[in-house]
N, C-alpha and C positions, 0 to 999 in steps of 0.2 A: 670501328666504323659505327657501331650502334651509338656510342657516346657522341660522335660528330653529328649524327642524324638528330639525336635528342637535343644537341646544342642548337642546331638549325631550327628546330621546332620550339626553341626557348623553353625547354622542359627542365625543371629543377633537378631531375634525376641525372642530367648530363654530368654534373660534378661527381656524383657517386660512381657513375660508369667510368669516368676518367680516373678516379681514385683506385678502382679495382684494376684497371689497366696498368696504372703505375705500380701497384703491388705486384702484378704479374711480371713486369719488367725487372723489378728489384729481385724477385725470386729467380728469374732466369739468369740475371747477371751474377747473382750469388752462386748459383749452380755452376755456371761456366767458369768464373774466375777464382772462386774460393774452393769449392768442393772438387771439381774436376781438373783444376789448374790448367786451363787451355793455353796459357802463355808458354808453358813448357813444351806443349805439343807443336805449337807454331813458331817456336824459336824466340819468343820474347820480343817480337817486333813491336815498337811503340805505336805503330799505326793500328795495331790490333784493338786498341782502346778507342779509336776515333768513332767508329759507328756506334758502339754501345754508349759512349759518352754523349754523342749527338742525340740518340734516342732518349736518354735520360733528360737532357736539356729540353727537348721538345715535349716530353711528358710533363715536366714541371711547368712549362709555359702554358700547356693546355689546361692543367689544373688551375693555374692562376687566372687564365682567361675565363674559364667556365665559372669559377668562384666569383669573379668580378661581375659577370653577367647575372649570376644568381642573386648577388647582393643588390644589383641595380634594378632588377625586375621583380624580385620576390622578397620583399622586406617584411 
């Protein structure tokens, strides 16, 4: 949320905040799917990957968008 507010304010720190958020999502997914093996607990349903995959895609889009705005306004 802080990154979104920074993006609305056209602050160059928005990209860094989104980058920290993306790192947190990667660590959370690593913990869930690799270290704790959540797929075995929930029966290996393929839909188990839908929400984390969507979150990763949205994070990448936010990174791209904030970077493009930073390049446009802060050269």
